C-alpha positions as CSV (number, residue, x, y, z in Angstrom):
1,M,86.5,59.2,39.1
2,A,83.0,59.1,37.6
3,P,80.5,57.1,39.7
4,R,79.4,53.9,38.0
5,R,76.9,51.4,39.4
6,V,76.3,52.7,42.8
7,F,73.2,54.7,41.9
8,I,71.6,51.7,40.1
9,I,72.3,49.5,43.1
10,L,71.0,52.2,45.5
11,L,67.8,52.8,43.6
12,L,67.0,49.2,42.6
13,G,68.4,47.3,45.6
14,L,70.5,45.0,43.4
15,A,73.5,43.1,44.8
16,G,76.7,43.9,43.0
17,S,80.4,44.6,43.1
18,L,82.8,47.0,41.7
19,A,85.8,45.5,40.0
20,L,89.0,47.3,38.9
21,C,92.3,45.8,37.7
22,G,91.3,42.4,39.0
23,R,90.2,43.7,42.4
24,E,86.6,43.5,43.4
25,L,84.7,45.1,46.2
26,A,81.3,43.4,47.0
27,L,78.7,46.0,47.7
28,P,76.1,45.7,50.4
29,V,72.5,44.5,49.6
30,I,70.0,47.1,50.7
31,P,67.1,45.6,52.7
32,P,63.9,45.7,50.6
33,A,62.1,47.2,53.6
34,L,64.1,50.4,53.1
35,R,62.1,52.3,50.5
36,D,62.9,56.0,51.3
37,I,65.9,57.1,49.2
38,S,67.6,58.8,52.1
39,D,67.3,55.6,54.2
40,R,68.7,53.6,51.4
41,A,71.5,56.0,50.9
42,A,72.3,55.9,54.7
43,Y,72.4,52.1,54.6
44,M,74.6,52.1,51.5
45,L,77.1,54.6,53.1
46,E,77.3,52.8,56.4
47,H,77.9,49.4,54.9
48,Y,79.7,50.4,51.7
49,W,83.1,49.2,53.0
50,D,81.9,46.1,54.9
51,N,83.7,43.8,52.5
52,M,86.9,45.8,52.3
53,D,89.9,44.3,54.1
54,F,92.0,47.2,55.2
55,R,94.7,44.9,56.3
56,D,95.3,44.0,52.6
57,S,98.1,46.5,51.9
58,A,98.2,45.7,48.2
59,A,94.5,46.6,47.8
60,V,94.8,49.7,49.9
61,A,97.8,50.8,47.9
62,D,95.9,50.4,44.6
63,R,95.1,54.0,43.9
64,D,92.8,53.2,40.9
65,F,90.8,50.6,43.0
66,M,90.6,52.8,46.1
67,G,90.1,56.0,44.3
68,Q,87.1,54.7,42.2
69,N,85.5,53.2,45.2
70,F,86.0,56.3,47.3
71,A,84.5,58.4,44.5
72,D,81.5,56.1,44.2
73,F,81.1,56.1,48.0
74,M,81.1,59.9,47.9
75,S,78.6,60.0,45.1
76,V,75.9,58.7,47.5
77,M,76.6,61.4,50.1
78,P,74.3,64.0,48.7
79,L,71.3,61.7,49.1
80,A,71.8,61.1,52.8
81,D,71.3,63.5,55.7
82,S,74.2,64.9,57.8
83,T,73.8,62.4,60.6
84,A,74.1,59.5,58.2
85,R,77.0,61.1,56.4
86,R,78.9,61.6,59.6
87,K,78.2,58.1,60.8
88,A,79.5,56.7,57.5
89,V,82.6,58.7,57.7
90,D,83.2,57.5,61.3
91,V,82.7,53.8,60.2
92,L,85.2,54.1,57.3
93,V,87.8,56.0,59.4
94,H,87.7,53.4,62.2
95,K,87.8,50.5,59.7
96,S,90.8,51.9,58.0
97,A,92.5,52.4,61.4
98,A,93.2,48.6,61.3
99,N,96.9,49.5,60.6
100,E,99.0,52.6,60.1
101,F,99.5,52.1,56.4
102,S,95.7,52.0,55.6
103,A,95.0,55.0,57.9
104,N,97.7,57.0,56.2
105,E,96.4,56.1,52.7
106,L,92.9,57.0,53.6
107,S,93.9,60.4,54.9
108,L,95.8,61.2,51.6
109,L,92.8,59.8,49.6
110,A,90.4,62.1,51.4
111,E,92.6,65.1,50.9
112,G,93.1,64.4,47.2
113,Y,89.4,63.7,46.4
114,L,87.7,66.2,48.7
115,L,89.9,69.2,48.5
116,D,91.0,69.2,44.9
117,R,88.7,71.7,43.1
118,K,88.9,69.6,39.9
119,S,87.6,66.5,41.7
120,P,83.9,65.7,40.9
121,V,83.4,64.9,44.6
122,A,85.2,67.8,46.1
123,D,83.4,68.7,49.4
124,D,85.0,70.8,52.2
125,D,82.2,70.0,54.6
126,V,82.8,66.2,54.2
127,Y,86.5,66.7,54.5
128,L,86.0,68.4,57.8
129,M,84.0,65.3,59.0
130,F,86.9,63.1,57.9
131,A,89.5,65.3,59.6
132,D,87.5,65.3,62.9
133,A,87.1,61.6,62.8
134,M,90.8,61.0,61.9
135,I,92.0,63.3,64.7
136,D,89.7,61.5,67.2
137,A,91.1,58.2,66.0
138,A,94.7,59.3,66.6
139,Y,95.6,58.8,62.9
140,P,99.1,59.1,61.6
141,R,99.9,62.5,60.1
142,A,97.7,64.0,62.9
143,D,99.6,67.3,62.8
144,A,99.2,67.7,59.0
145,I,95.5,66.8,59.3
146,K,95.0,69.4,62.0
147,F,96.8,72.0,60.0
148,I,94.8,71.3,56.8
149,R,91.6,71.2,58.8
150,H,92.3,74.6,60.3
151,M,92.9,76.1,56.9
152,V,89.8,74.6,55.4
153,A,87.6,75.7,58.3
154,S,89.1,79.2,58.3
155,C,88.1,79.7,54.7
156,R,84.5,78.4,54.9
157,P,81.8,80.9,53.9
158,G,80.9,83.2,56.7
159,A,84.4,83.0,58.3
160,V,86.6,86.0,58.6
161,A,89.1,85.7,55.8
162,P,92.6,85.1,57.2
163,D,94.6,88.3,56.9
164,F,98.1,88.5,55.4
165,S,100.6,91.0,54.2
166,F,101.6,91.2,50.5
167,T,104.1,93.1,48.3
168,S,102.8,94.2,45.0
169,R,104.9,94.3,41.8
170,N,105.7,98.0,42.3
171,G,107.1,97.3,45.8
172,A,104.1,98.7,47.7
173,V,103.3,96.7,50.9
174,G,99.7,96.1,52.0
175,R,97.4,93.8,53.8
176,L,94.3,92.0,52.7
177,S,92.4,93.8,55.5
178,D,93.3,97.1,53.8
179,L,90.8,96.2,51.1
180,R,87.8,96.1,53.5
181,G,84.9,98.1,52.1
182,R,85.2,96.4,48.7
183,E,84.5,92.8,47.7
184,V,87.8,91.1,47.1
185,W,88.4,88.5,44.5
186,L,91.5,86.7,45.8
187,L,93.2,84.7,43.0
188,F,96.1,82.4,43.6
189,Y,97.9,81.9,40.3
190,S,101.3,81.4,38.6
191,P,102.2,83.0,35.2
192,D,103.6,79.7,34.0
193,C,100.3,77.8,34.6
194,P,98.1,77.4,31.5
195,D,94.9,76.9,33.5
196,C,95.7,80.2,35.4
197,L,96.2,82.1,32.2
198,A,92.9,80.8,30.9
199,E,91.2,81.8,34.2
200,I,92.8,85.3,34.0
201,D,91.6,85.7,30.4
202,A,88.0,84.7,31.4
203,L,88.0,87.2,34.3
204,K,89.3,90.0,32.1
205,R,86.3,89.4,29.8
206,D,83.8,89.4,32.7
207,S,81.8,92.6,32.2
208,L,80.3,92.6,35.7
209,L,83.8,92.3,37.2
210,R,85.1,95.1,35.0
211,A,82.2,97.3,36.0
212,G,82.7,96.5,39.7
213,I,86.4,97.4,39.6
214,A,85.6,100.6,37.7
215,A,83.1,101.6,40.3
216,G,85.4,100.8,43.2
217,D,83.2,98.1,44.5
218,I,85.5,95.1,43.7
219,A,89.2,94.7,44.0
220,V,91.1,91.8,42.5
221,L,94.2,90.7,44.5
222,A,96.3,88.2,42.4
223,V,98.8,86.4,44.6
224,Y,101.6,84.3,43.1
225,G,101.1,80.8,44.3
226,G,104.4,79.2,43.2
227,S,107.6,78.7,45.1
228,D,110.1,80.4,42.7
229,E,109.5,84.1,43.0
230,S,111.7,84.7,39.9
231,V,109.0,83.1,37.8
232,W,106.6,85.8,38.9
233,R,109.1,88.6,38.5
234,L,110.0,87.6,34.9
235,R,106.5,87.5,33.5
236,Q,103.6,89.9,34.1
237,V,100.2,88.6,33.1
238,I,97.9,90.5,35.4
239,P,95.9,93.5,34.2
240,P,97.0,96.9,35.6
241,D,93.8,97.5,37.4
242,W,94.3,94.4,39.6
243,T,96.9,94.1,42.4
244,D,99.6,91.6,41.4
245,A,101.5,90.5,44.5
246,V,103.6,88.0,46.3
247,A,102.6,86.9,49.8
248,P,104.8,84.2,51.3
249,D,102.5,83.7,54.4
250,A,99.3,83.3,52.4
251,D,100.0,79.6,51.4
252,S,99.9,78.6,55.1
253,L,96.5,80.3,55.6
254,Y,94.5,79.3,52.5
255,P,93.9,75.7,51.2
256,V,95.4,76.2,47.8
257,D,95.6,72.6,46.5
258,V,95.7,73.4,42.8
259,L,96.2,76.6,40.7
260,P,94.3,78.7,39.9
261,R,92.3,79.0,43.1
262,M,89.8,81.7,43.8
263,F,88.3,83.0,47.1
264,R,85.7,85.7,47.1
265,I,85.7,87.9,50.2
266,G,82.9,90.3,51.1
267,A,83.3,94.0,51.9
268,D,83.0,93.1,55.6
269,G,86.0,90.7,55.3
270,T,84.1,87.4,55.5
271,V,84.5,84.6,53.0
272,L,81.6,84.4,50.5
């Protein structure tokens, strides 16, 4: 998903195309009169998909071709202002609304690239732009898009963290809001997830975290993020000074696209 020629074209104004697996998307030629980098970025974003035929189902279904072009398109986003970013999103959404298949594929592509924490172009703010535009355009999967949009918006920095009940390994029942007054590190994990185990080990070695827990300033709430609770019950990997819990309702409140997933919540209950 690494961006390739877009920055060269953007900076130098060269014509070009991006070819993958025999498919080629001709990129726009930026007018020489546009010299400011933000103006050049805005033009590139608005016209990036001009030569894409969203009625071509085979091209739209080519995940390598579409994924690379989407990643390259997103690589230009940081160079443009918010107005240009939103306009570019609106243009792409309305172009892909040419048929239900292409609209559906774009909605899945946006979710995969923008909400996956491992994606190099992950960006919740841009996803919200896409979601708003797709809802306005009456996209298929509208209910799913609205649901995901609500979760993402609810967990943005400054929002009050969605509350939920949990049951800890010793059977005690509590709520996230019970931990107000301390910063909460909310970790979604699974004991059979290698990346989760690596994250847990790294957190256990974090001297600032250990000191915060010892002082009563930080609480770690580790919530099992899998679907088979027996996996959680059979293997305990969480340190005794953390809270290890199951919370069936939490996965409908937080956008946990991949494990592990961490949210930090301030002592006042707002997402950091």
